[in-house]
KETORSE-964337 format. One record per residue: residue in one letter; x, y, z of N, C-alpha, C in turn. Coordinates in steps of 0.2 Angstrom, whole numbers, plus 2048, in hexadecimal, padded with zeros to 3 digits. Layout:
// KETORSE-964337
type, nc1, nc2, nc3, cac1, cac2, cac3, cc1, cc2, cc3
a, X, Y, Z, X, Y, Z, X, Y, Z
...
END
This chain:
// KETORSE-964337
type, nc1, nc2, nc3, cac1, cac2, cac3, cc1, cc2, cc3
x, 657, 4AC, 31E, 652, 4AB, 319, 64C, 4A7, 31B
x, 646, 4AA, 319, 640, 4A7, 31B, 63E, 4A2, 315
x, 63B, 49C, 317, 638, 498, 312, 632, 495, 314
x, 62D, 495, 30F, 627, 492, 310, 627, 48A, 310
x, 622, 487, 313, 621, 480, 313, 61A, 47E, 313
x, 618, 478, 312, 611, 476, 312, 610, 472, 318
x, 60A, 471, 31B, 608, 46D, 320, 605, 467, 31E
x, 606, 461, 321, 602, 45B, 31F, 5FC, 45A, 323
x, 5F7, 45F, 322, 5F1, 45E, 326, 5EC, 462, 322
x, 5E6, 45E, 322, 5E0, 461, 31E, 5DC, 465, 323
x, 5DD, 465, 32A, 5D9, 469, 32E, 5DE, 46A, 334
x, 5DC, 470, 338, 5E0, 472, 33E, 5DB, 474, 343
x, 5DE, 473, 34A, 5DA, 476, 34F, 5D9, 47D, 34F
x, 5D3, 480, 351, 5D2, 487, 352, 5D7, 48A, 357
x, 5DB, 48F, 354, 5E0, 492, 359, 5DC, 495, 35F
x, 5E0, 494, 365, 5DD, 498, 36B, 5D8, 494, 36E
x, 5D6, 48E, 36C, 5D0, 48B, 36F, 5D2, 485, 374
x, 5D9, 484, 374, 5DB, 47E, 378, 5DD, 481, 37F
x, 5DC, 47D, 384, 5DD, 47F, 38B, 5E4, 481, 38C
x, 5E5, 486, 390, 5EC, 488, 391, 5ED, 488, 399
x, 5F2, 485, 39B, 5F4, 484, 3A2, 5FB, 487, 3A4
x, 5FC, 489, 3AA, 602, 48C, 3AC, 604, 488, 3B2
x, 60A, 488, 3B4, 60D, 486, 3BA, 60F, 48C, 3BE
x, 60F, 48B, 3C5, 611, 490, 3C9, 618, 493, 3C8
x, 61C, 48F, 3C5, 623, 492, 3C4, 624, 495, 3BD
x, 61F, 495, 3B9, 61F, 498, 3B2, 620, 4A0, 3B3
x, 623, 4A3, 3AE, 624, 4AA, 3AE, 61D, 4AE, 3AF
x, 61D, 4B3, 3B3, 617, 4B7, 3B5, 615, 4BA, 3AE
x, 619, 4BC, 3AA, 617, 4C0, 3A4, 612, 4BB, 3A0
x, 612, 4B5, 3A1, 60E, 4B0, 39C, 607, 4B1, 39E
x, 605, 4B4, 3A4, 5FE, 4B5, 3A6, 5FC, 4BC, 3A5
x, 600, 4C1, 3A3, 5FE, 4C8, 3A2, 5FB, 4C9, 39B
x, 5F6, 4CD, 39B, 5F3, 4CF, 394, 5F8, 4D5, 392
x, 5FC, 4D4, 38D, 601, 4D9, 38B, 5FD, 4DE, 386
x, 5FD, 4E4, 387, 5FA, 4E9, 383, 5FE, 4EA, 37D
x, 604, 4E7, 37C, 608, 4E8, 376, 605, 4E3, 371
x, 602, 4DD, 374, 600, 4D8, 370, 5F8, 4D8, 36F
x, 5F5, 4DB, 374, 5ED, 4DB, 373, 5EB, 4E1, 376
x, 5E6, 4E4, 373, 5E3, 4EB, 374, 5E0, 4EA, 37B
x, 5E0, 4F0, 37F, 5DC, 4F0, 385, 5D5, 4F1, 384
x, 5D1, 4EF, 388, 5C9, 4F0, 387, 5C8, 4F7, 38B
x, 5C4, 4FB, 388, 5C3, 502, 38B, 5BB, 503, 38A
x, 5B9, 508, 38F, 5B2, 50A, 38F, 5B3, 511, 391
x, 5AE, 516, 38E, 5AE, 51D, 390, 5AC, 51E, 397
x, 5AF, 523, 39A, 5AD, 524, 3A1, 5A5, 526, 3A2
x, 5A3, 528, 39C, 59C, 52A, 39C, 597, 525, 39A
x, 599, 51F, 399, 595, 519, 397, 591, 517, 39D
x, 58B, 515, 39C, 587, 512, 3A1, 58A, 50B, 3A3
x, 589, 50A, 3AA, 58D, 504, 3AC, 58B, 4FD, 3A9
x, 584, 4FC, 3A8, 582, 4F6, 3A5, 584, 4F6, 39D
x, 585, 4FB, 39A, 588, 4FB, 393, 58F, 4F9, 393
x, 593, 4FC, 398, 59A, 4FA, 399, 59A, 4F3, 39B
x, 596, 4F0, 39F, 596, 4E9, 3A0, 595, 4E5, 39A
x, 590, 4E7, 396, 58E, 4E3, 390, 595, 4E3, 38B
x, 598, 4E9, 38B, 59E, 4E9, 387, 5A3, 4E4, 389
x, 5A4, 4E4, 390, 5A9, 4DF, 393, 5A7, 4D8, 391
x, 5A1, 4D7, 392, 59E, 4D0, 390, 5A0, 4CE, 389
x, 59E, 4D3, 385, 59F, 4D2, 37D, 5A6, 4D1, 37C
x, 5AB, 4D4, 37F, 5B2, 4D3, 37E, 5B5, 4CE, 382
x, 5B1, 4CB, 386, 5B4, 4C5, 38A, 5B9, 4C7, 390
x, 5B8, 4CD, 393, 5BC, 4CF, 398, 5B8, 4D1, 39E
x, 5BB, 4D2, 3A4, 5B8, 4D4, 3AA, 5BA, 4DA, 3AC
x, 5BE, 4DE, 3A8, 5C1, 4E4, 3AB, 5C3, 4E8, 3A4
x, 5C1, 4EF, 3A5, 5C2, 4F3, 3A0, 5C5, 4FA, 3A2
x, 5C9, 4FD, 39E, 5CC, 504, 3A0, 5C7, 509, 39E
x, 5C6, 50E, 3A3, 5C1, 513, 3A2, 5C5, 519, 39E
x, 5C2, 51B, 399, 5C6, 520, 395, 5C2, 527, 395
x, 5C6, 52C, 395, 5C3, 533, 393, 5C4, 534, 38C
x, 5BE, 533, 388, 5BF, 533, 381, 5C2, 53A, 37E
x, 5C0, 53F, 381, 5C3, 546, 37F, 5CA, 546, 37F
x, 5CD, 544, 385, 5D4, 545, 386, 5D8, 53F, 384
x, 5D4, 539, 382, 5D7, 533, 380, 5DC, 530, 385
x, 5DA, 530, 38B, 5DE, 52D, 390, 5DA, 528, 395
x, 5DE, 524, 398, 5DB, 51F, 39D, 5DA, 523, 3A4
x, 5D4, 523, 3A6, 5D3, 527, 3AD, 5D0, 522, 3B2
x, 5CF, 51C, 3B0, 5CD, 517, 3B5, 5CD, 510, 3B3
x, 5CB, 50C, 3B8, 5CA, 504, 3B6, 5C3, 502, 3B9
x, 5BF, 4FE, 3B6, 5B9, 4FC, 3B8, 5B9, 4F4, 3B7
x, 5B6, 4F1, 3BC, 5B5, 4E9, 3BB, 5AE, 4E7, 3BB
x, 5AD, 4E1, 3B8, 5A6, 4DF, 3B8, 5A4, 4DE, 3BF
x, 5A9, 4DC, 3C4, 5A7, 4DB, 3CB, 5A5, 4E2, 3CE
x, 5A8, 4E8, 3CC, 5A5, 4EE, 3CE, 59E, 4EF, 3CC
x, 59C, 4EE, 3C6, 596, 4EF, 3C3, 591, 4EA, 3C6
x, 592, 4E4, 3C7, 58E, 4DF, 3C9, 58D, 4DF, 3D1
x, 592, 4E2, 3D4, 592, 4E2, 3DC, 58E, 4E7, 3DF
x, 590, 4E9, 3E5, 58C, 4EE, 3E9, 58D, 4F5, 3E7
x, 592, 4F7, 3E3, 594, 4FE, 3E2, 58E, 502, 3DE
x, 58B, 4FF, 3D9, 585, 502, 3D6, 580, 504, 3DB
x, 57E, 500, 3DF, 579, 501, 3E4, 57B, 507, 3E9
x, 581, 506, 3EB, 583, 50C, 3F0, 583, 513, 3EC
x, 585, 513, 3E6, 585, 519, 3E2, 57E, 51B, 3E1
x, 579, 517, 3DF, 572, 518, 3DE, 56F, 51B, 3E5
x, 571, 518, 3EA, 56E, 51B, 3F1, 571, 522, 3F2
x, 578, 523, 3F1, 57B, 529, 3F3, 579, 52F, 3EE
x, 578, 52D, 3E8, 576, 533, 3E3, 56E, 533, 3E2
x, 56B, 52E, 3E5, 563, 52E, 3E3, 562, 52E, 3DC
x, 565, 529, 3D8, 564, 528, 3D1, 563, 520, 3D0
x, 560, 51F, 3CA, 55F, 518, 3C8, 565, 515, 3C5
x, 565, 50F, 3C4, 56B, 50B, 3C2, 56D, 50E, 3BB
x, 568, 50F, 3B6, 56A, 512, 3B0, 56D, 519, 3B0
x, 56E, 51C, 3B5, 571, 522, 3B6, 578, 521, 3B9
x, 57A, 51B, 3BB, 581, 51A, 3BE, 586, 519, 3B8
x, 58B, 51D, 3B8, 590, 51D, 3B2, 596, 51A, 3B5
x, 59A, 518, 3B0, 5A1, 515, 3B1, 5A5, 519, 3B6
x, 5A5, 520, 3B5, 5A9, 524, 3B9, 5A7, 524, 3C0
x, 5A0, 522, 3C2, 59E, 522, 3C8, 5A1, 51C, 3CC
x, 5A3, 516, 3C9, 5A5, 510, 3CC, 5AD, 50F, 3CB
x, 5B0, 512, 3C6, 5B7, 510, 3C4, 5BC, 511, 3CA
x, 5C1, 50E, 3CA, 5C7, 50F, 3CE, 5CC, 514, 3CA
x, 5CE, 519, 3CD, 5D2, 51E, 3C9, 5D9, 51C, 3CA
x, 5DD, 51D, 3C5, 5E4, 51B, 3C5, 5E8, 51C, 3CB
x, 5E7, 522, 3CE, 5EB, 523, 3D4, 5E9, 51F, 3DA
x, 5E3, 51B, 3D9, 5E1, 516, 3DE, 5E3, 50F, 3DD
x, 5E6, 50E, 3D7, 5E7, 507, 3D5, 5ED, 505, 3D9
x, 5EE, 4FE, 3DA, 5F4, 4FB, 3DC, 5F7, 4F7, 3D6
x, 5FC, 4FA, 3D3, 5FF, 4F7, 3CD, 605, 4F3, 3CE
x, 607, 4EF, 3C9, 60D, 4EC, 3C9, 612, 4EE, 3C4
x, 618, 4EF, 3C5, 61D, 4F2, 3C0, 61F, 4EC, 3BC
x, 61F, 4ED, 3B5, 621, 4E8, 3B0, 628, 4E5, 3B2
x, 62D, 4E9, 3B4, 633, 4E6, 3B6, 633, 4E1, 3BC
x, 62E, 4E2, 3C0, 62D, 4DD, 3C6, 62A, 4D6, 3C3
x, 625, 4D7, 3BF, 622, 4D2, 3BC, 626, 4CD, 3B7
x, 62B, 4D0, 3B4, 630, 4CD, 3B0, 634, 4C8, 3B4
x, 635, 4C9, 3BA, 639, 4C4, 3BE, 634, 4C0, 3C2
x, 62E, 4C0, 3C2, 629, 4BD, 3C6, 627, 4B6, 3C3
x, 623, 4B3, 3C7, 620, 4AC, 3C5, 618, 4AD, 3C5
x, 615, 4A8, 3C2, 60E, 4A8, 3C2, 60C, 4A6, 3C9
x, 60F, 4A2, 3CD, 60E, 4A1, 3D4, 60E, 4A7, 3D8
x, 613, 4AC, 3D7, 613, 4B2, 3DA, 60D, 4B7, 3D9
x, 60B, 4B7, 3D2, 605, 4BB, 3D0, 5FF, 4B8, 3D4
x, 5FE, 4B1, 3D4, 5F9, 4AE, 3D8, 5F9, 4B0, 3DF
x, 5FF, 4B0, 3E2, 5FF, 4B2, 3E9, 5FD, 4B9, 3EA
x, 5FF, 4BE, 3E6, 5FE, 4C5, 3E6, 5F6, 4C6, 3E6
x, 5F3, 4C2, 3E1, 5EC, 4C3, 3E1, 5E8, 4C1, 3E7
x, 5EB, 4BB, 3EA, 5E8, 4B9, 3F0, 5E9, 4BD, 3F6
x, 5EF, 4C0, 3F6, 5F1, 4C5, 3FC, 5ED, 4CC, 3FB
x, 5EC, 4CE, 3F5, 5E9, 4D5, 3F5, 5E1, 4D4, 3F4
x, 5DF, 4CE, 3F2, 5D7, 4CD, 3F0, 5D5, 4D2, 3EA
x, 5DA, 4D4, 3E6, 5D8, 4D8, 3E0, 5D6, 4D3, 3DB
x, 5D2, 4D6, 3D6, 5D0, 4D1, 3D0, 5D4, 4D3, 3CA
x, 5D7, 4D9, 3CA, 5DB, 4DB, 3C4, 5E1, 4DF, 3C6
x, 5E6, 4DF, 3C3, 5EC, 4E3, 3C5, 5EF, 4E6, 3BE
x, 5EF, 4EC, 3BE, 5F2, 4EF, 3B8, 5FA, 4EF, 3B9
x, 5FD, 4ED, 3B3, 604, 4ED, 3B2, 607, 4F3, 3AF
x, 60C, 4F7, 3B2, 60E, 4FD, 3AF, 616, 4FD, 3AE
x, 618, 501, 3A9, 61F, 502, 3A7, 620, 509, 3A6
x, 626, 50B, 3A6, 628, 512, 3A5, 628, 513, 39E
x, 625, 519, 39C, 625, 51B, 395, 62B, 51F, 394
x, 62B, 522, 38E, 632, 525, 38B, 634, 52A, 390
x, 630, 52E, 393, 632, 533, 398, 631, 531, 39F
x, 631, 52B, 3A0, 630, 528, 3A7, 629, 528, 3AA
x, 624, 52A, 3A6, 61D, 52A, 3A8, 61A, 523, 3A8
x, 616, 522, 3AD, 613, 51B, 3AD, 60F, 51A, 3A7
x, 610, 514, 3A4, 60C, 512, 39E, 609, 50B, 3A0
x, 602, 50A, 39E, 5FF, 504, 39F, 602, 4FF, 39A
x, 605, 4F9, 39C, 608, 4F4, 398, 604, 4EE, 397
x, 600, 4EC, 39D, 5FC, 4E6, 39D, 5F7, 4E6, 3A3
x, 5F4, 4E0, 3A3, 5EF, 4DF, 3A8, 5F0, 4D8, 3AB
x, 5EF, 4D7, 3B1, 5EF, 4D0, 3B4, 5E8, 4CF, 3B7
x, 5E5, 4C9, 3B6, 5DF, 4C7, 3B8, 5DF, 4C1, 3BD
x, 5DC, 4C2, 3C3, 5DC, 4BD, 3C8, 5D9, 4B7, 3C5
x, 5D3, 4B8, 3C2, 5CF, 4B2, 3BF, 5D3, 4AE, 3BA
x, 5D7, 4B2, 3B6, 5DB, 4AE, 3B0, 5E1, 4AB, 3B4
x, 5E4, 4AD, 3B9, 5E9, 4AA, 3BC, 5E7, 4A3, 3C0
x, 5E1, 4A4, 3C3, 5DE, 49E, 3C6, 5DC, 499, 3C1
x, 5DA, 49B, 3BB, 5D8, 496, 3B6, 5DE, 493, 3B3
x, 5E3, 496, 3B1, 5E9, 493, 3AE, 5ED, 48F, 3B3
x, 5EC, 490, 3BA, 5EF, 48C, 3BF, 5EB, 485, 3C0
x, 5E5, 485, 3BF, 5E0, 480, 3C0, 5E2, 47A, 3BB
x, 5E2, 474, 3BE, 5E3, 46E, 3BA, 5DE, 469, 3BC
END
């Protein structure tokens, strides 16, 4: 049976504003953005890259999934690092276009090019192991997948190198 109670406080700290730290031995799942608890951030493949970057800034992330709006599926991943790095300039030179003509689909990494982590592996891992994985691979983001009802890969979460470094810093 559930019962309600009162708290003896006239004010409370704002939730989510306190610093959160992790130890290397903590469960790896603690640093994954779980898409069952938080929606993924998406951008259309047809979005101009600077508009996609603005959307990422507005939502406080450095990575978004590129979606085919007609099919309603994820067809890629793009990061702020992709947009702010050399990729746009290479695309502009190769296609002889200006920056405002470079689209998400021109820079995104397609799912069959991703290096992913299986959820079942992450469940037995530690934050330290995730940090070492980021160091070894030099990736900025790693998608976490699990098997769907018919065995098909499904996006379950996302790991961020910046977040792992931040929570391990003391």
